[in-house]
N, CA, C and O atoms as a printed pandas DataFrame, in Angstrom:
     atom_number atom_name residue_name chain_id  residue_number  x_coord  y_coord  z_coord
0              1         N          MET        A               1    3.315  -14.901    7.878
1              2        CA          MET        A               1    3.408  -13.599    7.238
2              3         C          MET        A               1    2.790  -12.563    8.167
3              4         O          MET        A               1    1.634  -12.693    8.568
4              5         N          GLU        A               2    3.545  -11.557    8.500
5              6        CA          GLU        A               2    3.099  -10.521    9.416
6              7         C          GLU        A               2    1.880   -9.801    8.852
7              8         O          GLU        A               2    1.827   -9.509    7.658
8              9         N          GLY        A               3    0.924   -9.522    9.689
9             10        CA          GLY        A               3   -0.252   -8.769    9.258
10            11         C          GLY        A               3   -1.411   -9.659    8.862
11            12         O          GLY        A               3   -2.555   -9.358    9.204
12            13         N          VAL        A               4   -1.153  -10.746    8.150
13            14        CA          VAL        A               4   -2.238  -11.598    7.695
14            15         C          VAL        A               4   -2.914  -12.261    8.888
15            16         O          VAL        A               4   -4.142  -12.270    8.972
16            17         N          GLU        A               5   -2.128  -12.819    9.816
17            18        CA          GLU        A               5   -2.705  -13.456   10.976
18            19         C          GLU        A               5   -3.515  -12.459   11.798
19            20         O          GLU        A               5   -4.610  -12.777   12.261
20            21         N          ALA        A               6   -2.986  -11.274   11.976
21            22        CA          ALA        A               6   -3.683  -10.249   12.749
22            23         C          ALA        A               6   -5.006   -9.891   12.090
23            24         O          ALA        A               6   -5.980   -9.590   12.779
24            25         N          HIS        A               7   -5.051   -9.920   10.769
25            26        CA          HIS        A               7   -6.257   -9.550   10.054
26            27         C          HIS        A               7   -7.369  -10.588   10.212
27            28         O          HIS        A               7   -8.547  -10.236   10.155
28            29         N          LEU        A               8   -7.019  -11.842   10.408
29            30        CA          LEU        A               8   -8.021  -12.897   10.466
30            31         C          LEU        A               8   -8.991  -12.721   11.621
31            32         O          LEU        A               8  -10.087  -13.280   11.595
32            33         N          ASP        A               9   -8.605  -11.949   12.641
33            34        CA          ASP        A               9   -9.481  -11.707   13.778
34            35         C          ASP        A               9  -10.565  -10.681   13.471
35            36         O          ASP        A               9  -11.530  -10.558   14.225
36            37         N          HIS        A              10  -10.421   -9.964   12.401
37            38        CA          HIS        A              10  -11.378   -8.908   12.060
38            39         C          HIS        A              10  -12.476   -9.474   11.176
39            40         O          HIS        A              10  -12.286  -10.470   10.478
40            41         N          SER        A              11  -13.621   -8.821   11.220
41            42        CA          SER        A              11  -14.764   -9.321   10.462
42            43         C          SER        A              11  -14.982   -8.582    9.154
43            44         O          SER        A              11  -16.058   -8.681    8.563
44            45         N          ALA        A              12  -13.990   -7.851    8.694
45            46        CA          ALA        A              12  -14.128   -7.111    7.437
46            47         C          ALA        A              12  -14.381   -8.083    6.281
47            48         O          ALA        A              12  -13.861   -9.199    6.272
48            49         N          ASP        A              13  -15.162   -7.659    5.337
49            50        CA          ASP        A              13  -15.456   -8.441    4.150
50            51         C          ASP        A              13  -14.147   -8.726    3.412
51            52         O          ASP        A              13  -13.452   -7.799    2.995
52            53         N          GLU        A              14  -13.815  -10.001    3.252
53            54        CA          GLU        A              14  -12.547  -10.390    2.616
54            55         C          GLU        A              14  -12.425   -9.858    1.196
55            56         O          GLU        A              14  -11.314   -9.595    0.734
56            57         N          SER        A              15  -13.541   -9.695    0.494
57            58        CA          SER        A              15  -13.462   -9.191   -0.875
58            59         C          SER        A              15  -13.040   -7.727   -0.916
59            60         O          SER        A              15  -12.610   -7.240   -1.961
60            61         N          ARG        A              16  -13.155   -7.024    0.193
61            62        CA          ARG        A              16  -12.762   -5.619    0.269
62            63         C          ARG        A              16  -11.360   -5.445    0.845
63            64         O          ARG        A              16  -10.849   -4.327    0.918
64            65         N          ARG        A              17  -10.748   -6.535    1.249
65            66        CA          ARG        A              17   -9.428   -6.502    1.858
66            67         C          ARG        A              17   -8.359   -6.119    0.841
67            68         O          ARG        A              17   -8.420   -6.518   -0.323
68            69         N          LEU        A              18   -7.387   -5.346    1.293
69            70        CA          LEU        A              18   -6.235   -5.007    0.468
70            71         C          LEU        A              18   -4.971   -5.500    1.167
71            72         O          LEU        A              18   -4.696   -5.130    2.308
72            73         N          ASP        A              19   -4.209   -6.336    0.471
73            74        CA          ASP        A              19   -2.892   -6.726    0.948
74            75         C          ASP        A              19   -1.906   -5.708    0.401
75            76         O          ASP        A              19   -1.769   -5.550   -0.812
76            77         N          VAL        A              20   -1.221   -5.020    1.304
77            78        CA          VAL        A              20   -0.292   -3.962    0.929
78            79         C          VAL        A              20    1.121   -4.465    1.199
79            80         O          VAL        A              20    1.448   -4.847    2.322
80            81         N          TRP        A              21    1.947   -4.462    0.173
81            82        CA          TRP        A              21    3.318   -4.951    0.274
82            83         C          TRP        A              21    4.279   -3.768    0.306
83            84         O          TRP        A              21    4.366   -2.988   -0.642
84            85         N          VAL        A              22    4.997   -3.655    1.424
85            86        CA          VAL        A              22    5.918   -2.527    1.626
86            87         C          VAL        A              22    7.278   -3.037    2.073
87            88         O          VAL        A              22    7.453   -4.216    2.378
88            89         N          ASP        A              23    8.227   -2.125    2.103
89            90        CA          ASP        A              23    9.595   -2.390    2.535
90            91         C          ASP        A              23    9.685   -2.163    4.039
91            92         O          ASP        A              23    9.666   -1.021    4.497
92            93         N          GLY        A              24    9.784   -3.231    4.799
93            94        CA          GLY        A              24    9.843   -3.135    6.253
94            95         C          GLY        A              24   11.126   -2.539    6.788
95            96         O          GLY        A              24   11.234   -2.284    7.988
96            97         N          ALA        A              25   12.107   -2.308    5.918
97            98        CA          ALA        A              25   13.363   -1.682    6.328
98            99         C          ALA        A              25   13.373   -0.184    5.997
99           100         O          ALA        A              25   14.390    0.488    6.172
100          101         N          CYS        A              26   12.265    0.319    5.531
101          102        CA          CYS        A              26   12.154    1.717    5.094
102          103         C          CYS        A              26   11.353    2.509    6.125
103          104         O          CYS        A              26   10.193    2.200    6.397
104          105         N          GLU        A              27   11.982    3.525    6.691
105          106        CA          GLU        A              27   11.318    4.337    7.718
106          107         C          GLU        A              27   10.077    5.054    7.166
107          108         O          GLU        A              27    9.054    5.126    7.847
108          109         N          LEU        A              28   10.160    5.573    5.961
109          110        CA          LEU        A              28    8.996    6.235    5.354
110          111         C          LEU        A              28    7.855    5.240    5.167
111          112         O          LEU        A              28    6.695    5.576    5.409
112          113         N          CYS        A              29    8.170    4.027    4.740
113          114        CA          CYS        A              29    7.148    2.995    4.563
114          115         C          CYS        A              29    6.486    2.656    5.898
115          116         O          CYS        A              29    5.266    2.511    5.971
116          117         N          LEU        A              30    7.286    2.532    6.939
117          118        CA          LEU        A              30    6.743    2.205    8.265
118          119         C          LEU        A              30    5.874    3.332    8.809
119          120         O          LEU        A              30    4.835    3.080    9.420
120          121         N          LYS        A              31    6.295    4.568    8.589
121          122        CA          LYS        A              31    5.487    5.715    9.027
122          123         C          LYS        A              31    4.182    5.791    8.242
123          124         O          LYS        A              31    3.128    6.091    8.803
124          125         N          SER        A              32    4.258    5.522    6.959
125          126        CA          SER        A              32    3.052    5.524    6.119
126          127         C          SER        A              32    2.091    4.423    6.560
127          128         O          SER        A              32    0.878    4.630    6.615
128          129         N          ARG        A              33    2.635    3.272    6.869
129          130        CA          ARG        A              33    1.819    2.165    7.360
130          131         C          ARG        A              33    1.095    2.560    8.651
131          132         O          ARG        A              33   -0.112    2.356    8.777
132          133         N          ALA        A              34    1.829    3.119    9.598
133          134        CA          ALA        A              34    1.231    3.522   10.881
134          135         C          ALA        A              34    0.138    4.565   10.654
135          136         O          ALA        A              34   -0.922    4.498   11.278
136          137         N          TRP        A              35    0.390    5.525    9.766
137          138        CA          TRP        A              35   -0.589    6.567    9.450
138          139         C          TRP        A              35   -1.863    5.927    8.902
139          140         O          TRP        A              35   -2.968    6.270    9.323
140          141         N          CYS        A              36   -1.705    5.006    7.971
141          142        CA          CYS        A              36   -2.869    4.340    7.368
142          143         C          CYS        A              36   -3.619    3.482    8.372
143          144         O          CYS        A              36   -4.849    3.508    8.411
144          145         N          GLU        A              37   -2.903    2.732    9.176
145          146        CA          GLU        A              37   -3.561    1.849   10.139
146          147         C          GLU        A              37   -4.395    2.631   11.149
147          148         O          GLU        A              37   -5.445    2.158   11.583
148          149         N          LEU        A              38   -3.943    3.807   11.522
149          150        CA          LEU        A              38   -4.731    4.649   12.427
150          151         C          LEU        A              38   -6.049    5.089   11.807
151          152         O          LEU        A              38   -7.022    5.324   12.525
152          153         N          ARG        A              39   -6.093    5.202   10.507
153          154        CA          ARG        A              39   -7.261    5.713    9.805
154          155         C          ARG        A              39   -8.123    4.612    9.172
155          156         O          ARG        A              39   -9.200    4.890    8.646
156          157         N          ASP        A              40   -7.656    3.397    9.225
157          158        CA          ASP        A              40   -8.344    2.261    8.615
158          159         C          ASP        A              40   -9.354    1.666    9.592
159          160         O          ASP        A              40   -9.133    0.586   10.140
160          161         N          ARG        A              41  -10.450    2.366    9.805
161          162        CA          ARG        A              41  -11.413    1.934   10.820
162          163         C          ARG        A              41  -12.141    0.643   10.442
163          164         O          ARG        A              41  -12.647   -0.057   11.319
164          165         N          ASP        A              42  -12.200    0.320    9.151
165          166        CA          ASP        A              42  -12.852   -0.915    8.715
166          167         C          ASP        A              42  -11.872   -2.086    8.650
167          168         O          ASP        A              42  -12.263   -3.204    8.317
168          169         N          ARG        A              43  -10.629   -1.838    8.958
169          170        CA          ARG        A              43   -9.577   -2.870    8.988
170          171         C          ARG        A              43   -9.500   -3.656    7.679
171          172         O          ARG        A              43   -9.496   -4.887    7.674
172          173         N          ARG        A              44   -9.440   -2.919    6.579
173          174        CA          ARG        A              44   -9.342   -3.543    5.266
174          175         C          ARG        A              44   -7.902   -3.675    4.791
175          176         O          ARG        A              44   -7.612   -4.475    3.901
176          177         N          LEU        A              45   -7.007   -2.901    5.374
177          178        CA          LEU        A              45   -5.617   -2.910    4.935
178          179         C          LEU        A              45   -4.800   -3.906    5.745
179          180         O          LEU        A              45   -4.810   -3.882    6.975
180          181         N          VAL        A              46   -4.097   -4.777    5.043
181          182        CA          VAL        A              46   -3.208   -5.741    5.677
182          183         C          VAL        A              46   -1.810   -5.482    5.129
183          184         O          VAL        A              46   -1.538   -5.737    3.956
184          185         N          PHE        A              47   -0.935   -4.980    5.974
185          186        CA          PHE        A              47    0.414   -4.633    5.546
186          187         C          PHE        A              47    1.343   -5.826    5.693
187          188         O          PHE        A              47    1.307   -6.550    6.688
188          189         N          ASN        A              48    2.170   -6.011    4.682
189          190        CA          ASN        A              48    3.123   -7.106    4.638
190          191         C          ASN        A              48    4.500   -6.556    4.287
191          192         O          ASN        A              48    4.642   -5.739    3.377
192          193         N          ASP        A              49    5.499   -7.009    5.013
193          194        CA          ASP        A              49    6.883   -6.641    4.745
194          195         C          ASP        A              49    7.450   -7.655    3.758
195          196         O          ASP        A              49    7.618   -8.827    4.095
196          197         N          PHE        A              50    7.742   -7.207    2.548
197          198        CA          PHE        A              50    8.232   -8.151    1.547
198          199         C          PHE        A              50    9.590   -8.725    1.932
199          200         O          PHE        A              50    9.952   -9.810    1.478
200          201         N          ARG        A              51   10.343   -8.012    2.761
201          202        CA          ARG        A              51   11.679   -8.488    3.141
202          203         C          ARG        A              51   11.617   -9.720    4.049
203          204         O          ARG        A              51   12.529  -10.547    4.035
204          205         N          SER        A              52   10.557   -9.842    4.828
205          206        CA          SER        A              52   10.458  -10.981    5.748
206          207         C          SER        A              52    9.515  -12.073    5.233
207          208         O          SER        A              52    9.288  -13.065    5.925
208          209         N          ALA        A              53    8.971  -11.902    4.041
209          210        CA          ALA        A              53    8.027  -12.873    3.483
210          211         C          ALA        A              53    8.751  -13.968    2.713
211          212         O          ALA        A              53    9.831  -13.753    2.163
212          213         N          ASP        A              54    8.142  -15.133    2.685
213          214        CA          ASP        A              54    8.645  -16.222    1.846
214          215         C          ASP        A              54    8.450  -15.853    0.387
215          216         O          ASP        A              54    7.495  -15.162    0.033
216          217         N          GLU        A              55    9.337  -16.307   -0.433
217          218        CA          GLU        A              55    9.281  -16.031   -1.870
218          219         C          GLU        A              55    7.927  -16.423   -2.459
219          220         O          GLU        A              55    7.387  -15.710   -3.306
220          221         N          SER        A              56    7.386  -17.536   -2.020
221          222        CA          SER        A              56    6.117  -18.034   -2.569
222          223         C          SER        A              56    4.922  -17.165   -2.186
223          224         O          SER        A              56    3.866  -17.267   -2.811
224          225         N          ASP        A              57    5.068  -16.310   -1.166
225          226        CA          ASP        A              57    3.974  -15.436   -0.738
226          227         C          ASP        A              57    3.960  -14.096   -1.465
227          228         O          ASP        A              57    2.962  -13.377   -1.410
228          229         N          LEU        A              58    5.040  -13.754   -2.138
229          230        CA          LEU        A              58    5.154  -12.442   -2.776
230          231         C          LEU        A              58    4.257  -12.337   -4.005
231          232         O          LEU        A              58    4.141  -13.290   -4.775
232          233         N          PRO        A              59    3.624  -11.185   -4.189
233          234        CA          PRO        A              59    2.738  -11.012   -5.351
234          235         C          PRO        A              59    3.506  -10.793   -6.654
235          236         O          PRO        A              59    2.999  -11.102   -7.732
236          237         N          VAL        A              60    4.729  -10.259   -6.559
237          238        CA          VAL        A              60    5.618  -10.006   -7.697
238          239         C          VAL        A              60    7.035  -10.299   -7.218
239          240         O          VAL        A              60    7.241  -10.601   -6.043
240          241         N          ASP        A              61    8.009  -10.211   -8.114
241          242        CA          ASP        A              61    9.369  -10.525   -7.676
242          243         C          ASP        A              61    9.954   -9.409   -6.811
243          244         O          ASP        A              61    9.487   -8.270   -6.843
244          245         N          ARG        A              62   10.965   -9.749   -6.051
245          246        CA          ARG        A              62   11.564   -8.811   -5.088
246          247         C          ARG        A              62   12.100   -7.547   -5.750
247          248         O          ARG        A              62   12.068   -6.472   -5.151
248          249         N          HIS        A              63   12.586   -7.665   -6.967
249          250        CA          HIS        A              63   13.089   -6.484   -7.675
250          251         C          HIS        A              63   11.975   -5.446   -7.846
251          252         O          HIS        A              63   12.196   -4.253   -7.638
252          253         N          ASP        A              64   10.793   -5.899   -8.221
253          254        CA          ASP        A              64    9.653   -4.990   -8.381
254          255         C          ASP        A              64    9.221   -4.412   -7.038
255          256         O          ASP        A              64    8.822   -3.250   -6.960
256          257         N          LEU        A              65    9.298   -5.220   -5.980
257          258        CA          LEU        A              65    8.933   -4.749   -4.637
258          259         C          LEU        A              65    9.950   -3.743   -4.101
259          260         O          LEU        A              65    9.597   -2.863   -3.316
260          261         N          GLU        A              66   11.190   -3.866   -4.515
261          262        CA          GLU        A              66   12.218   -2.881   -4.136
262          263         C          GLU        A              66   11.904   -1.513   -4.731
263          264         O          GLU        A              66   12.192   -0.480   -4.127
264          265         N          ALA        A              67   11.319   -1.519   -5.909
265          266        CA          ALA        A              67   11.084   -0.277   -6.649
266          267         C          ALA        A              67    9.796    0.432   -6.257
267          268         O          ALA        A              67    9.682    1.647   -6.414
268          269         N          SER        A              68    8.814   -0.331   -5.741
269          270        CA          SER        A              68    7.496    0.258   -5.559
270          271         C          SER        A              68    6.645   -0.549   -4.588
271          272         O          SER        A              68    6.871   -1.740   -4.377
272          273         N          MET        A              69    5.666    0.125   -4.004
273          274        CA          MET        A              69    4.658   -0.533   -3.174
274          275         C          MET        A              69    3.664   -1.244   -4.099
275          276         O          MET        A              69    3.372   -0.774   -5.198
276          277         N          TRP        A              70    3.156   -2.379   -3.630
277          278        CA          TRP        A              70    2.163   -3.137   -4.390
278          279         C          TRP        A              70    0.968   -3.440   -3.515
279          280         O          TRP        A              70    1.103   -3.638   -2.307
280          281         N          VAL        A              71   -0.203   -3.476   -4.128
281          282        CA          VAL        A              71   -1.452   -3.815   -3.444
282          283         C          VAL        A              71   -2.134   -4.921   -4.239
283          284         O          VAL        A              71   -2.201   -4.882   -5.467
284          285         N          ARG        A              72   -2.637   -5.909   -3.501
285          286        CA          ARG        A              72   -3.467   -6.950   -4.117
286          287         C          ARG        A              72   -4.843   -6.843   -3.480
287          288         O          ARG        A              72   -4.978   -6.931   -2.260
288          289         N          ASP        A              73   -5.869   -6.654   -4.315
289          290        CA          ASP        A              73   -7.226   -6.529   -3.772
290          291         C          ASP        A              73   -7.849   -7.907   -3.573
291          292         O          ASP        A              73   -7.237   -8.926   -3.892
292          293         N          GLY        A              74   -9.053   -7.929   -3.052
293          294        CA          GLY        A              74   -9.740   -9.174   -2.740
294          295         C          GLY        A              74  -10.056  -10.035   -3.945
295          296         O          GLY        A              74  -10.335  -11.224   -3.795
296          297         N          GLN        A              75  -10.017   -9.460   -5.137
297          298        CA          GLN        A              75  -10.255  -10.222   -6.359
298          299         C          GLN        A              75   -8.953  -10.701   -6.993
299          300         O          GLN        A              75   -8.969  -11.367   -8.028
300          301         N          GLY        A              76   -7.820  -10.359   -6.363
301          302        CA          GLY        A              76   -6.521  -10.791   -6.878
302          303         C          GLY        A              76   -5.863   -9.814   -7.824
303          304         O          GLY        A              76   -4.782  -10.097   -8.339
304          305         N          ASN        A              77   -6.488   -8.660   -8.071
305          306        CA          ASN        A              77   -5.895   -7.655   -8.949
306          307         C          ASN        A              77   -4.691   -7.016   -8.270
307          308         O          ASN        A              77   -4.730   -6.721   -7.076
308          309         N          LEU        A              78   -3.628   -6.804   -9.030
309          310        CA          LEU        A              78   -2.422   -6.162   -8.514
310          311         C          LEU        A              78   -2.352   -4.720   -8.986
311          312         O          LEU        A              78   -2.561   -4.421  -10.162
312          313         N          LEU        A              79   -2.056   -3.837   -8.051
313          314        CA          LEU        A              79   -1.900   -2.418   -8.336
314          315         C          LEU        A              79   -0.524   -2.004   -7.836
315          316         O          LEU        A              79   -0.049   -2.505   -6.816
316          317         N          GLU        A              80    0.110   -1.096   -8.551
317          318        CA          GLU        A              80    1.475   -0.717   -8.226
318          319         C          GLU        A              80    1.603    0.802   -8.095
319          320         O          GLU        A              80    0.920    1.553   -8.791
320          321         N          GLY        A              81    2.470    1.238   -7.208
321          322        CA          GLY        A              81    2.856    2.634   -7.112
322          323         C          GLY        A              81    1.728    3.598   -6.821
323          324         O          GLY        A              81    0.976    3.418   -5.862
324          325         N          PHE        A              82    1.610    4.620   -7.648
325          326        CA          PHE        A              82    0.632    5.677   -7.457
326          327         C          PHE        A              82   -0.796    5.145   -7.470
327          328         O          PHE        A              82   -1.631    5.580   -6.676
328          329         N          VAL        A              83   -1.078    4.208   -8.367
329          330        CA          VAL        A              83   -2.413    3.622   -8.455
330          331         C          VAL        A              83   -2.720    2.845   -7.171
331          332         O          VAL        A              83   -3.845    2.886   -6.674
332          333         N          ALA        A              84   -1.726    2.143   -6.641
333          334        CA          ALA        A              84   -1.903    1.423   -5.373
334          335         C          ALA        A              84   -2.154    2.407   -4.234
335          336         O          ALA        A              84   -3.016    2.181   -3.385
336          337         N          TRP        A              85   -1.403    3.486   -4.225
337          338        CA          TRP        A              85   -1.584    4.525   -3.192
338          339         C          TRP        A              85   -3.009    5.088   -3.248
339          340         O          TRP        A              85   -3.657    5.248   -2.214
340          341         N          ARG        A              86   -3.492    5.388   -4.459
341          342        CA          ARG        A              86   -4.871    5.884   -4.598
342          343         C          ARG        A              86   -5.879    4.873   -4.072
343          344         O          ARG        A              86   -6.857    5.248   -3.425
344          345         N          ARG        A              87   -5.647    3.605   -4.342
345          346        CA          ARG        A              87   -6.576    2.565   -3.880
346          347         C          ARG        A              87   -6.604    2.495   -2.360
347          348         O          ARG        A              87   -7.666    2.326   -1.761
348          349         N          ILE        A              88   -5.447    2.625   -1.743
349          350        CA          ILE        A              88   -5.384    2.638   -0.275
350          351         C          ILE        A              88   -6.165    3.836    0.264
351          352         O          ILE        A              88   -6.961    3.683    1.191
352          353         N          MET        A              89   -5.955    5.001   -0.293
353          354        CA          MET        A              89   -6.665    6.202    0.163
354          355         C          MET        A              89   -8.172    6.036    0.016
355          356         O          MET        A              89   -8.936    6.562    0.825
356          357         N          SER        A              90   -8.604    5.309   -1.010
357          358        CA          SER        A              90  -10.048    5.120   -1.221
358          359         C          SER        A              90  -10.686    4.278   -0.116
359          360         O          SER        A              90  -11.910    4.275    0.022
360          361         N          GLU        A              91   -9.888    3.573    0.663
361          362        CA          GLU        A              91  -10.404    2.768    1.779
362          363         C          GLU        A              91  -10.422    3.522    3.099
363          364         O          GLU        A              91  -10.999    3.041    4.074
364          365         N          LEU        A              92   -9.809    4.680    3.146
365          366        CA          LEU        A              92   -9.738    5.449    4.384
366          367         C          LEU        A              92  -10.837    6.504    4.376
367          368         O          LEU        A              92  -10.775    7.454    3.597
368          369         N          PRO        A              93  -11.846    6.349    5.236
369          370        CA          PRO        A              93  -13.058    7.165    5.160
370          371         C          PRO        A              93  -12.846    8.669    4.991
371          372         O          PRO        A              93  -13.493    9.274    4.137
372          373         N          ARG        A              94  -11.998    9.270    5.743
373          374        CA          ARG        A              94  -11.827   10.717    5.624
374          375         C          ARG        A              94  -10.858   11.127    4.528
375          376         O          ARG        A              94  -10.593   12.317    4.358
376          377         N          TRP        A              95  -10.324   10.166    3.781
377          378        CA          TRP        A              95   -9.330   10.449    2.750
378          379         C          TRP        A              95   -9.780   10.000    1.366
379          380         O          TRP        A              95   -9.006   10.081    0.411
380          381         N          ARG        A              96  -11.004    9.534    1.243
381          382        CA          ARG        A              96  -11.513    9.101   -0.062
382          383         C          ARG        A              96  -11.522   10.246   -1.067
383          384         O          ARG        A              96  -11.314   10.035   -2.262
384          385         N          TRP        A              97  -11.761   11.440   -0.583
385          386        CA          TRP        A              97  -11.764   12.615   -1.459
386          387         C          TRP        A              97  -10.410   12.761   -2.161
387          388         O          TRP        A              97  -10.346   13.152   -3.326
388          389         N          LEU        A              98   -9.335   12.444   -1.442
389          390        CA          LEU        A              98   -8.001   12.567   -2.021
390          391         C          LEU        A              98   -7.799   11.532   -3.130
391          392         O          LEU        A              98   -7.186   11.831   -4.154
392          393         N          ALA        A              99   -8.306   10.331   -2.929
393          394        CA          ALA        A              99   -8.220    9.304   -3.970
394          395         C          ALA        A              99   -8.958    9.751   -5.225
395          396         O          ALA        A              99   -8.469    9.572   -6.340
396          397         N          ARG        A             100  -10.145   10.338   -5.035
397          398        CA          ARG        A             100  -10.917   10.825   -6.194
398          399         C          ARG        A             100  -10.182   11.978   -6.881
399          400         O          ARG        A             100  -10.081   12.010   -8.108
400          401         N          LEU        A             101   -9.676   12.910   -6.101
401          402        CA          LEU        A             101   -8.949   14.053   -6.664
402          403         C          LEU        A             101   -7.704   13.583   -7.424
403          404         O          LEU        A             101   -7.404   14.099   -8.501
404          405         N          ALA        A             102   -6.986   12.613   -6.871
405          406        CA          ALA        A             102   -5.765   12.121   -7.502
406          407         C          ALA        A             102   -6.039   11.332   -8.780
407          408         O          ALA        A             102   -5.111   11.037   -9.534
408          409         N          SER        A             103   -7.292   10.990   -9.028
409          410        CA          SER        A             103   -7.628   10.284  -10.263
410          411         C          SER        A             103   -7.919   11.249  -11.415
411          412         O          SER        A             103   -8.162   10.820  -12.543
412          413         N          LEU        A             104   -7.892   12.537  -11.128
413          414        CA          LEU        A             104   -8.191   13.566  -12.139
414          415         C          LEU        A             104   -6.928   14.313  -12.551
415          416         O          LEU        A             104   -6.003   14.468  -11.754
416          417         N          PRO        A             105   -6.894   14.780  -13.812
417          418        CA          PRO        A             105   -5.763   15.623  -14.216
418          419         C          PRO        A             105   -5.782   16.925  -13.420
419          420         O          PRO        A             105   -6.869   17.408  -13.103
420          421         N          PRO        A             106   -4.681   17.495  -13.092
421          422        CA          PRO        A             106   -3.319   17.121  -13.464
422          423         C          PRO        A             106   -2.686   16.094  -12.522
423          424         O          PRO        A             106   -1.631   15.544  -12.839
424          425         N          LEU        A             107   -3.316   15.824  -11.360
425          426        CA          LEU        A             107   -2.698   14.881  -10.418
426          427         C          LEU        A             107   -2.539   13.490  -11.008
427          428         O          LEU        A             107   -1.540   12.821  -10.742
428          429         N          SER        A             108   -3.494   13.046  -11.794
429          430        CA          SER        A             108   -3.389   11.710  -12.392
430          431         C          SER        A             108   -2.232   11.634  -13.388
431          432         O          SER        A             108   -1.718   10.551  -13.667
432          433         N          LEU        A             109   -1.829   12.779  -13.917
433          434        CA          LEU        A             109   -0.731   12.819  -14.882
434          435         C          LEU        A             109    0.638   12.952  -14.211
435          436         O          LEU        A             109    1.609   12.332  -14.644
436          437         N          ILE        A             110    0.710   13.753  -13.164
437          438        CA          ILE        A             110    2.003   13.946  -12.501
438          439         C          ILE        A             110    2.215   12.979  -11.333
439          440         O          ILE        A             110    3.350   12.761  -10.908
440          441         N          GLY        A             111    1.143   12.405  -10.820
441          442        CA          GLY        A             111    1.219   11.516   -9.663
442          443         C          GLY        A             111    2.142   10.325   -9.839
443          444         O          GLY        A             111    2.952   10.055   -8.952
444          445         N          PRO        A             112    2.053    9.599  -10.951
445          446        CA          PRO        A             112    2.941    8.440  -11.116
446          447         C          PRO        A             112    4.427    8.817  -11.101
447          448         O          PRO        A             112    5.234    8.116  -10.490
448          449         N          ALA        A             113    4.788    9.904  -11.759
449          450        CA          ALA        A             113    6.194   10.325  -11.769
450          451         C          ALA        A             113    6.632   10.780  -10.378
451          452         O          ALA        A             113    7.742   10.475   -9.941
452          453         N          LEU        A             114    5.769   11.499   -9.694
453          454        CA          LEU        A             114    6.080   11.940   -8.334
454          455         C          LEU        A             114    6.231   10.736   -7.411
455          456         O          LEU        A             114    7.146   10.699   -6.588
456          457         N          TYR        A             115    5.348    9.755   -7.540
457          458        CA          TYR        A             115    5.459    8.547   -6.729
458          459         C          TYR        A             115    6.793    7.854   -6.987
459          460         O          TYR        A             115    7.483    7.476   -6.040
460          461         N          ARG        A             116    7.168    7.679   -8.263
461          462        CA          ARG        A             116    8.430    7.009   -8.591
462          463         C          ARG        A             116    9.629    7.748   -8.010
463          464         O          ARG        A             116   10.581    7.122   -7.544
464          465         N          MET        A             117    9.583    9.084   -8.038
465          466        CA          MET        A             117   10.677    9.874   -7.476
466          467         C          MET        A             117   10.785    9.645   -5.964
467          468         O          MET        A             117   11.880    9.434   -5.441
468          469         N          ILE        A             118    9.654    9.686   -5.272
469          470        CA          ILE        A             118    9.666    9.475   -3.823
470          471         C          ILE        A             118   10.092    8.046   -3.505
471          472         O          ILE        A             118   10.892    7.834   -2.594
472          473         N          ALA        A             119    9.579    7.072   -4.233
473          474        CA          ALA        A             119    9.942    5.671   -3.988
474          475         C          ALA        A             119   11.437    5.436   -4.192
475          476         O          ALA        A             119   12.068    4.712   -3.423
476          477         N          ALA        A             120   11.993    6.043   -5.218
477          478        CA          ALA        A             120   13.419    5.860   -5.491
478          479         C          ALA        A             120   14.297    6.499   -4.422
479          480         O          ALA        A             120   15.437    6.083   -4.219
480          481         N          ASN        A             121   13.772    7.494   -3.750
481          482        CA          ASN        A             121   14.541    8.217   -2.725
482          483         C          ASN        A             121   13.932    8.069   -1.325
483          484         O          ASN        A             121   14.181    8.890   -0.442
484          485         N          ARG        A             122   13.145    7.032   -1.138
485          486        CA          ARG        A             122   12.368    6.892    0.104
486          487         C          ARG        A             122   13.219    6.860    1.361
487          488         O          ARG        A             122   12.760    7.285    2.422
488          489         N          ARG        A             123   14.410    6.380    1.270
489          490        CA          ARG        A             123   15.269    6.333    2.457
490          491         C          ARG        A             123   15.686    7.737    2.901
491          492         O          ARG        A             123   16.036    7.935    4.065
492          493         N          ASN        A             124   15.654    8.698    2.002
493          494        CA          ASN        A             124   15.986   10.088    2.342
494          495         C          ASN        A             124   14.796   10.813    2.987
495          496         O          ASN        A             124   14.991   11.786    3.716
496          497         N          PHE        A             125   13.584   10.354    2.727
497          498        CA          PHE        A             125   12.383   11.015    3.230
498          499         C          PHE        A             125   11.967   10.540    4.614
499          500         O          PHE        A             125   11.300   11.272    5.345
500          501         N          GLY        A             126   12.347    9.339    4.976
501          502        CA          GLY        A             126   11.819    8.714    6.194
502          503         C          GLY        A             126   12.494    9.082    7.483
503          504         O          GLY        A             126   11.892    8.935    8.546
504          505         N          ALA        A             127   13.697    9.547    7.437
505          506        CA          ALA        A             127   14.446    9.782    8.681
506          507         C          ALA        A             127   13.918   10.956    9.452
507          508         O          ALA        A             127   14.441   11.281   10.518
């Protein structure tokens, strides 16, 4: 599985690790991954392409992965969509403020719908 092997070389606390499941055929997803990896100085984010993963490695079924990004934290909790995005931002030192802000109204109320809209049209945003 891409990303997991690369992560094993890092000394980050495994309980703080986030497995991020994205669409490796999506340009917006790949750009978002690159943006996050540049800012992930503690190397807590491990990106996985659900399209190239074995079925047994997937955290949810492929239909759900087609619709949204998923994150599994070090305790095994699964987060989806906007909530997963907020969790990722909370791991990026200079972007934690955005995660906190996005947890408050009105962003916490409109964020999930906005995320679903972008996810459904992600191929139009990435080019």
